[in-house]
N, C-alpha and C positions, 0 to 999 in steps of 0.2 A: 417547520419554522423557516420562513424565507430569510436569506441573508440580506441585511440592509445594504443597498448599493454603495452608500458612502463609506462603508467600513471595509469593503473588499479591496485588496491590494492589486489593482488592475494591471500594474506594470509587471508584477511577479507572475500573475495568472497568464498574461499575454506571452511572457517569456516561456512559460511551461507549455502553453499551447503551440507556440512556434516550434519548439523542439519535438514535442510528441507527434506533430503532424508531418514531420519529415518522413516518417514511416509511410504516410499516404503518398508523399512525393515519390518515394522509391517504387511503390506499387504502380503509380501512374507512369513513371519513367520507363519501367520495364515493359508495360503494356504498349507504350508508344514506340519504344525501341524496336520491338519485334515487328511492328507495322511495316517498316521499310526493308526488312531483311528476308522476306520469303523467297525472293529470287536467289539470293546468295545461299540460303540454306538448301534450297532445292538443287542448285548447281554443285555445291561443295559436297553434299552427302547423297546425291542421286535419289532424291525423295519422290515418291508418288504423291498424289493428292491426299490419300489417307495418311501417308507418312509425314507429310507437311502438317496436317492437322494434329497428329500425335506429338510431333516435335514442338510445335507452337504451344499446344495445350498441356505439355508435360509440366510447365511451370505450375499449372493449376492443380496437378496431382499433389505437388508440394504444398500448394496453398491450402487445400482442404485438410491435409495432414497437420500443417502448421496452425491453422485456425482451431482445430479440434484439440490439439495437445497444448497449445500455448495458453489458452484460456484457463484450463484446469491447472497447468503448471504455475501460472501466475498467482493462483490461490495458495501455492506452497512457498514460492521464493520471491514473489512480488512482481508487480507490473513492470517496474523499471528494469529489473535484472533480466527478465525475459526479453524486453525490447533491446537490451544490450547484446544478448546472444543473437537475436535476429539480425541486428545491424552487422555484426561480424560475419555471420553466415552469408548475408547478401553480398558483402564485399568479396569474400572468397569465391562465391558462385559467379559473380560478374567477371572476374578475371579469368576463371577457367572457361566460361562460355566464349570469351573472345579468342582464346588460344586453342580451343578444342580441335583435335584433328580427326575425330570420328563422331558419328551421330550418337553413339552410346555415351561417350564422355560428355558431349554437349547436353544430352538429355539429363544425365545424372546431376550436372552442375545446375541445370535449369530447375530441377526438382528441389535442389538445396536452396536456390534463390527463392523458389516458391514457398518453401517452409517459412522463410523469413517474411515474405510478403503477407502470407496468411496470418502469421502471428501479429504483425504490426497492424493489419487491417482491423482486427477485432480489439486489440489492446489499446491502440491509440485513442479511439473514440470513447472506450470505457474509462480509460485513465483521465481523459479530459472531463468527462461527466462527473468523475469522483472528486475533482478539484474545483470545478467552476460553480459559481452561484447559480441557483435555479433560474433567476430572471434573465440570465444571458447564456444559459447552458446550450440552448439550441444554436445560437450564433457562434459560440466558441467551437462546438463540435462540427458545424458546417465548414469551418476552416479546413477540416480533413478533406472534404470533397474538393475544395479549391486547390489544395496541395496535390491531390490526385490529378486533377486536370492540368495544373501547372507542370507536373511531372510529364504528363502526356504531351503537352504542347512543347515543352523544352526538348523532349526526345524527337518530336516531329521536326523542330527547327534544326537540331543537331544532325538528324538524319538527312535532311534536305541539303544542308551545306556540305556534309561529308560526301554525299552522292554527287553534288555539283563539283566539288574539288577533285574527285577522282574520275569524273566523267560518267560514272554509273556505280550503283551499289556493289557490283561484282568486280569492279576494277581495283587494282592495287593503289592504295593511297600513301601509306607511310610505313617505314620499318618492314617492308615486305608483306604487309597484311592488307587484305581487301577492306574496302570501306565498310562493308556490313559488319566485319569483326570489330571495327572501332566503335560501331554503334552500340555494341555490348560492353566493350571495355570502358566507355565513358560513364557507365553506371557506377563504377567504383568511386567516382568523385562524391556524389551525394551520400553514398553508403558510408564513406569515411567520415564525412561531416556529421552524419547522424550518430555514429558510434561515439565520437568525441563529445558531442553536445549532450548526450545522455548522462554524462558524469556530472552535469551541472544542474540537474533538476531533482526534486525530492521524491520520495516514495509516496504513493497514494495514502492519505490518512485513513481511508476506509479499510484498506488492506491492513494497515498497522493496528487498527482497533481490533479487527478480526483475529489478529495474531496475539492480542493481549499487550501490545506495545503502546500503551496509552500515553506515556510521557512523550515518546517520539511523535505520536500522532498529534498531540497537543502543540508541540513545537511547530509542526508543519501548518496546522490550522491557524496558529497565531500569525505566522508569516503571510498566510492567505487572507485572513479576515480581521485581524486585530484581536487583542486579548479578550475583550468582553464577549464578542460574538463567538470566538473560538471555544470558550467554556461551554456555552449553550450548545454549540454544534457538536462538541465532543460527547456531551451527555446524550444528545439525540441519536448519534451513531451508536453509542454503547447500548442504548435501549433497544435498537433494532436488532442487536445480536443476542439479547438476553434470552436464555433458554435454548439457544441454537447450538448445534454441533458444528464441528469443522466441516467446511463445504466439501461436498462430494458429488460425483456425476449423477447419482441416483436422485438427487434433490429435484431434478426436473420433472420427476414423476409425481403424480398425485394419487392418493388412495382410490382404488377402483377404476383408474383410468391409465392410459398409456403415458400421456404427457399432461402437464398443467395447461390450462387454457392460455395463459400468457405466453407459454413456449410455443404453442400452435400459432398464436398471432405473430410471434417473432419469425417462425418458419415461413408464414405467408409473405412477410416483407423480404426475407432473405432470398427465397426462391424466385419470386416474381420480379425482383429487381433484375435478375438475369434472363428470365424467360421473355421479357420484352425485347431482347436482342441488342441491347446497347453495345455489348462487347464485340459484336460482329463489326461495327464501325470502328471500335477502338483497336481491335487486333488485326482486322482484315480490311481496314479502310482503303489502303493503297491498292490491294488486290481487287476490292469491290469496285472502285471507280475505274480501274483499268478494264474490268469486265463490262462496265457500262460505256466504254469507248474513250476514256481519257488516257493521256500519255502518263508515263511514270512521273515526270516533273509536275504535271498538272495535278496528279493524284496526291503527291506529297504536299503541294501548296493547299489543296482542299483540306487535308488533314490539319494543317496549321490554322486555317480559318475556323474549322470546327472546334479546335482547342481554344481559340480566343473567345469564340461565342460561348463556349461552355463556362469559361471563367466568369464572363459577364453575367451569365445566368445564375451562377452561385452567389454572386454579390447581391442579386435580387432576393435570393433565399435568406441571406443574412438579415436583410431589411425586414423580412416578413415572418420568419419562423417563430420568433418569440412574441409576435403581435397577433397573427391570425391563427397560429397553431400548426401542428404537424399534419393532422388528418385532412384539413382543407387543401393543403398543398399537394398531398398524395392524390386526392381526387382530381384536382386540376391537372396534375401530371398525367394520370391515367387517361383522362378524356383527351388531352392534347396529343399524347403519343398514339392513341388509337386512330385519330383522324390523320395524322401525318404518316403513319405507317401504311394506312390504306392508300394514301396518295402515292407512296412509293410503289405499292403493289400495282396501281394503275399505270404508272410510268413503265415499270419493267414488263407489264403485260402488253404494252403497245410498242415496245422496241422491236427491232429487226435483227436477224442474224446474218453475219457476213459469210463469205465462202468457207471460212474456217470454223464456223459455228459460234463465233464470239458475238455477244450482244452489242448492238449499236443503237444509240439514241439520237433522234433528231435534235436540232438546236433548242427547240421549244421544250422537248421532253427532258433534255439535259439540264436546262435551267430549272424546270419544275422539280427535278430530282434534287438538285442542289438546295433549293429553297425548302423542300419538304424535309430533307435530311437535317438541315441546320435548325429548322423549327422543332423537329423531333429531339435533337440534342438539347435545345433550350428547355423544352418541357421536361425532359428527363432530369436536367441539372438544376431545375428549380424545385424538384419534387423527389422522385425515387432515388436519384443519385446521392444527395446528401442526407435526406430524411431517414432513409433506411439505417444509415450509420448512426445518426442522432438517436433514433429510437432504440436500436439494439444496445447502445451504450447506456441508456437511462431507464428503459421500461421494466427491467427485472428487479425484484427485491434484492437487497444486499446479500442475503444468504445464498441465493441461487445464481447470482450474476455470472460468475465464472463458468459454472456448469451450463447455464442456458446459452451463453455466448459460444461455448464449445460446440453445442448441438447446432445452433443457428449458423455459426461461422462455417462449420463443416458443410451444411446444406447449401449455403450461399456459394461457396467455392466449388462444390461438386456440380451444382447447376451451371456455374460459369464454365467449368471444364467440359460439360456435355455440349454446351452451345458452341464453344471454340472448336471442339473435336468434330462436331457434326456439320458445321457450316460449309466447309469446302466440298464435302460429299453431297450435301443437300443442293448447293448451288450448281454442282456439276450434273447431278442426276435429275433434279426436279426443276431447276431454274430459280432465278431470283424472285420471281413473282410468287411462286408457291412458298418459298422459304420465308419471305416477308409476310405472307398471309398468316403463317403460324405465329409470328411475333405480334402481329396486329391483333389476333384473337386473344392472345395472352394479355395484351394491354387492356383490351375490353373487359376480360374476366377480372383483372386486378381491380378495376373500379368497384365492382360489386363486392369483392372480398374485403376491400378496405371499409366500405360502408357497413359491412356486417360484423367484422371481427376486430377492427383496430379501435383502441380507446385513446383519447387525447391525453398527452402527458405534459402539455405546456404549463410551465410555472410550478410544477410539483417538485418537492424535494425528493431525493432518491429514497429517503426513509419512508415516504408515503406510498411508494409503489407496492401494489398488491399482486400476488400471484395466483 
């Protein structure tokens, strides 16, 4: 039963979405913060290329642990409580990263922060899907991606001005600390805001019904949709749990098979969102553009431009996702990313090497690279960027949502880790052209996988989802 638009308390829903998606902002901010700190990390801890990849990617070790454990933990203690724990852990991790005196301490703090990011990444869109009306659920969940990109862009801006104020990211800026350390310490601000704001939003009504707390669920539903609609919605949710046992991880399996078909579809979305290489630009954008011949200042400014372009693309998604649907946007994104990635392969294949073996691009090739990279970012952020999170939050039946999110969240972050860990080595040993050829072929393959395995979820209530 679709919730009538005129009965939904849009102010309350918007407030909930605003708070829940701060988790996405933390994810984006951390991803952007590390983008300008590679030189500082290498200098401070004496890192090799492999060591840099591991240190940067260590966040992602925490992310796939957090995504896997948080989704199932949320079925026990609630979505909101797990998000509170995540916010606190991120706050502590940010402070320790900024003051770390050794690579080991830094990596451990980064893993702790990653657990927080992984937890928030799967729970925030799931929580939003469980409180938003079906007719606007896609738009509301897409806000998560806007917040991720906003966090990225904010970090790019902060990094740029910190580097400018200090003269370079490795110079002392304030209180005897290098500018790159302040790039990590600044993460404590949004983490503290997130932690406080989580005390002002309600628990998911679907979690409450699953725990038999029907009166509490009814109170939340009345605040969301009004008394009349809340009664019908409560009955609908209760019926979806009839005859079901308490959620458990094994629910993702189906008799005679390894995983349910819907979980395989979720895995396709989760893994290929990373295999198209987007986080190479997010995590290593500054390093990438310096490899391509730009200065550190120019590289940081390019990151800011990419962030602004990404936010604009997400607003286009908000306008389209609940009108034309999720699957068409995924197909458009796959096609666009394939073309633009192969454009980058062409550019990197035609660059020249200087006396030190560094890639140099002519003025025309540099311009082409900038255009192709930003078009790639646009195609990703109108499609796979937000749509993966939208669909993972809504595509699974109530009974298996937590368990399926645990599996798919783990796969998404593990793929993310492999891409972040492998890129510095691939770029060094194989070159940018070969590295980007791999991402381009994955984008091409994603088009056919979406056509074959992904089912449209536009306009469906969560209780209608089939596994």
